[in-house]
VEXPA-988136 format. One record per atom (N, C-alpha, C, CB): residue in three letters; x, y, z. Coordinates in steps of 0.02 Angstrom, whole numbers, padded with zeros to 5 digits, always signed. Glycine has a CB too. Layout:
ALAXYZ ...
END
This chain:
MET+00881+00503+02025 MET+00857+00508+02093 MET+00796+00464+02103 MET+00841+00580+02110 ILE+00756+00453+02049 ILE+00697+00411+02056 ILE+00718+00338+02064 ILE+00651+00419+01996 TYR+00770+00318+02025 TYR+00794+00249+02027 TYR+00866+00249+02052 TYR+00789+00215+01957 PRO+00877+00248+02116 PRO+00945+00253+02143 PRO+00988+00191+02128 PRO+00943+00265+02218 PHE+00956+00135+02112 PHE+00994+00074+02100 PHE+01024+00072+02030 PHE+00949+00013+02111 VAL+01005+00118+01985 VAL+01032+00120+01918 VAL+01089+00170+01917 VAL+00977+00140+01866 ASN+01148+00143+01902 ASN+01207+00186+01902 ASN+01226+00207+01830 ASN+01266+00150+01935 ASP+01213+00163+01783 ASP+01235+00176+01715 ASP+01175+00179+01668 ASP+01285+00121+01691 TRP+01149+00240+01657 TRP+01090+00249+01616 TRP+01105+00236+01542 TRP+01063+00320+01624 GLU+01167+00249+01521 GLU+01185+00236+01451 GLU+01178+00162+01435 GLU+01256+00260+01437 LYS+01199+00120+01481 LYS+01194+00047+01471 LYS+01121+00026+01467 LYS+01230+00010+01529 VAL+01079+00053+01509 VAL+01008+00038+01508 VAL+00976+00060+01442 VAL+00972+00072+01567 ASN+00994+00119+01418 ASN+00966+00144+01355 ASN+00990+00103+01296 ASN+00986+00218+01346 LYS+01052+00081+01296 LYS+01078+00038+01242 LYS+01039-00028+01240 LYS+01153+00025+01251 LYS+01025-00056+01298 LYS+00987-00118+01302 LYS+00916-00108+01274 LYS+00984-00144+01374 LYS+00886-00051+01290 LYS+00819-00037+01265 LYS+00819-00032+01189 LYS+00792+00028+01295 ILE+00869+00003+01162 ILE+00874+00011+01090 ILE+00885-00056+01056 ILE+00931+00060+01072 LYS+00930-00097+01084 LYS+00943-00163+01055 LYS+00880-00207+01057 LYS+01000-00198+01092 TYR+00843-00202+01112 TYR+00782-00240+01118 TYR+00731-00220+01064 TYR+00751-00231+01187 GLU+00723-00154+01054 GLU+00676-00130+01004 GLU+00697-00150+00934 GLU+00670-00054+01008 GLU+00763-00146+00919 GLU+00788-00166+00854 GLU+00776-00240+00842 GLU+00863-00149+00847 ARG+00790-00281+00892 ARG+00780-00353+00885 ARG+00706-00370+00875 ARG+00806-00390+00948 LYS+00663-00336+00912 LYS+00591-00346+00906 LYS+00568-00328+00835 LYS+00553-00304+00958 SER+00592-00273+00809 SER+00572-00253+00741 SER+00598-00302+00689 SER+00597-00182+00725 ARG+00658-00329+00698 ARG+00685-00379+00651 ARG+00642-00442+00652 ARG+00757-00397+00668 ILE+00621-00463+00711 ILE+00579-00522+00717 ILE+00511-00511+00683 ILE+00569-00541+00791 PHE+00482-00452+00692 PHE+00418-00438+00661 PHE+00424-00433+00585 PHE+00389-00373+00689 MET+00481-00411+00560 MET+00491-00403+00489 MET+00503-00470+00453 MET+00550-00357+00476 ARG+00514-00523+00490 ARG+00526-00589+00458 ARG+00468-00610+00413 ARG+00539-00642+00511 GLY+00408-00594+00433 GLY+00350-00615+00396 GLY+00333-00569+00337 GLY+00291-00619+00441 ILE+00366-00512+00332 ILE+00350-00464+00280 ILE+00401-00470+00224 ILE+00349-00392+00308 LYS+00376-00477+00163 LYS+00420-00481+00105 LYS+00433-00411+00080 LYS+00389-00526+00049 ILE+00496-00394+00072 ILE+00515-00328+00050 ILE+00542-00331-00021 ILE+00567-00296+00098 GLY+00523-00283-00062 GLY+00549-00280-00130 GLY+00498-00305-00180 GLY+00613-00319-00136 VAL+00517-00301-00243 VAL+00474-00321-00298 VAL+00490-00392-00317 VAL+00482-00273-00358 LYS+00438-00432-00326 LYS+00448-00500-00348 LYS+00468-00499-00421 LYS+00384-00543-00337 ARG+00525-00527-00437 ARG+00550-00525-00505 ARG+00521-00584-00543 ARG+00628-00526-00506 SER+00486-00568-00597 SER+00454-00619-00638 SER+00458-00597-00710 SER+00381-00630-00616 SER+00467-00646-00754 SER+00474-00629-00825 SER+00406-00611-00856 SER+00505-00687-00864 SER+00352-00641-00831 SER+00287-00624-00857 SER+00233-00639-00805 SER+00273-00661-00922 VAL+00176-00609-00816 VAL+00119-00619-00771 VAL+00090-00689-00780 VAL+00065-00565-00783 ASP+00096-00717-00841 ASP+00066-00781-00856 ASP+00092-00837-00811 ASP+00078-00799-00928 LYS+00155-00834-00794 LYS+00184-00886-00751 LYS+00151-00887-00682 LYS+00260-00876-00744 GLY+00140-00828-00654 GLY+00111-00823-00588 GLY+00038-00844-00587 GLY+00117-00753-00563 MET+00003-00834-00642 MET-00068-00850-00645 MET-00081-00920-00672 MET-00104-00799-00687 SER-00029-00956-00690 SER-00039-01022-00721 SER-00073-01071-00673 SER+00027-01050-00744 MET-00066-01061-00609 MET-00097-01107-00561 MET-00174-01103-00564 MET-00073-01093-00490 PHE-00200-01048-00591 PHE-00272-01040-00594 PHE-00301-01064-00660 PHE-00289-00968-00584 GLU-00259-01083-00706 GLU-00283-01107-00770 GLU-00319-01173-00763 GLU-00225-01114-00820 GLN-00372-01181-00801 GLN-00412-01242-00797 GLN-00403-01287-00858 GLN-00484-01224-00788 SER-00365-01265-00907 SER-00358-01306-00968 SER-00323-01372-00950 SER-00318-01268-01022 GLY-00351-01425-00976 GLY-00323-01491-00963 GLY-00348-01522-00898 GLY-00249-01487-00961 LYS-00383-01483-00857 LYS-00407-01507-00793 LYS-00482-01515-00791 LYS-00384-01461-00737 ARG-00515-01498-00846 ARG-00588-01498-00847 ARG-00616-01568-00858 ARG-00615-01451-00901 ASP-00673-01579-00829 ASP-00709-01641-00840 ASP-00759-01626-00896 ASP-00746-01666-00774 SER-00745-01652-00955 SER-00785-01634-01014 SER-00858-01654-01007 SER-00755-01666-01076 ALA-00873-01709-00974 ALA-00943-01731-00965 ALA-00980-01681-00920 ALA-00946-01801-00934 ALA-00948-01660-00867 ALA-00980-01612-00822 ALA-00989-01545-00856 ALA-00938-01604-00758 GLU-00939-01525-00895 GLU-00944-01462-00931 GLU-01000-01463-00982 GLU-00877-01446-00965 ALA-01006-01518-01019 ALA-01058-01524-01069 ALA-01127-01523-01036 ALA-01049-01589-01110 SER-01133-01557-00980 SER-01196-01559-00943 SER-01216-01489-00920 SER-01191-01607-00884 GLN-01168-01452-00895 GLN-01182-01385-00871 GLN-01203-01340-00929 GLN-01120-01356-00835 LEU-01169-01343-00985 LEU-01187-01303-01043 LEU-01257-01319-01067 LEU-01136-01313-01099 LYS-01275-01383-01067 LYS-01342-01404-01088 LYS-01395-01375-01041 LYS-01347-01482-01089 THR-01382-01379-00976 THR-01429-01353-00926 THR-01437-01277-00934 THR-01406-01370-00855 GLU-01381-01242-00945 GLU-01384-01170-00954 GLU-01426-01150-01015 GLU-01313-01141-00960 LYS-01418-01187-01070 LYS-01456-01173-01130 LYS-01530-01184-01119 LYS-01432-01216-01188 GLU-01548-01237-01083 GLU-01618-01251-01068 GLU-01649-01196-01026 GLU-01624-01319-01033 VAL-01612-01172-00978 VAL-01638-01120-00933 VAL-01645-01054-00971 VAL-01591-01111-00872 LYS-01597-01038-01014 LYS-01600-00976-01053 LYS-01660-00974-01099 LYS-01536-00966-01093 VAL-01678-01032-01126 VAL-01736-01035-01171 VAL-01800-01018-01133 VAL-01742-01104-01204 LYS-01804-01038-01071 LYS-01864-01026-01030 LYS-01874-00953-01012 LYS-01860-01067-00967 PHE-01819-00914-01010 PHE-01825-00844-00992 PHE-01852-00805-01052 PHE-01756-00815-00969 THR-01907-00774-01042 THR-01936-00730-01094 THR-01944-00661-01064 THR-02004-00758-01120 ASP-01960-00614-01107 ASP-01971-00546-01084 ASP-02029-00543-01035 ASP-01984-00499-01142 GLU-02079-00584-01048 GLU-02139-00586-01006 GLU-02122-00610-00935 GLU-02193-00632-01036 ILE-02082-00663-00930 ILE-02063-00691-00865 ILE-02018-00642-00828 ILE-02027-00759-00873 LEU-01973-00610-00864 LEU-01926-00564-00832 LEU-01958-00496-00818 LEU-01866-00554-00875 GLY-02017-00484-00843 GLY-02052-00422-00830 GLY-02026-00364-00871 GLY-02047-00405-00757 LEU-02002-00379-00931 LEU-01977-00325-00974 LEU-02028-00305-01025 LEU-01913-00347-01010 
END
């Protein structure tokens, strides 16, 4: 009675349901479902490994600087 121009409410409800289902499918496209199958954790973390990619001169320089700074720290300076 509120909407006299609608004769077939079942058809309208089916369209609403299909619309909601389609919307949820579209939103789910970006979500990965299930467990990623991998033989080991090492493969996934290999991109973070630094072996073979280090600059030995820069690394040596940093280690030298760290040693020099550590020598300067005494109990007196640190307030211990």
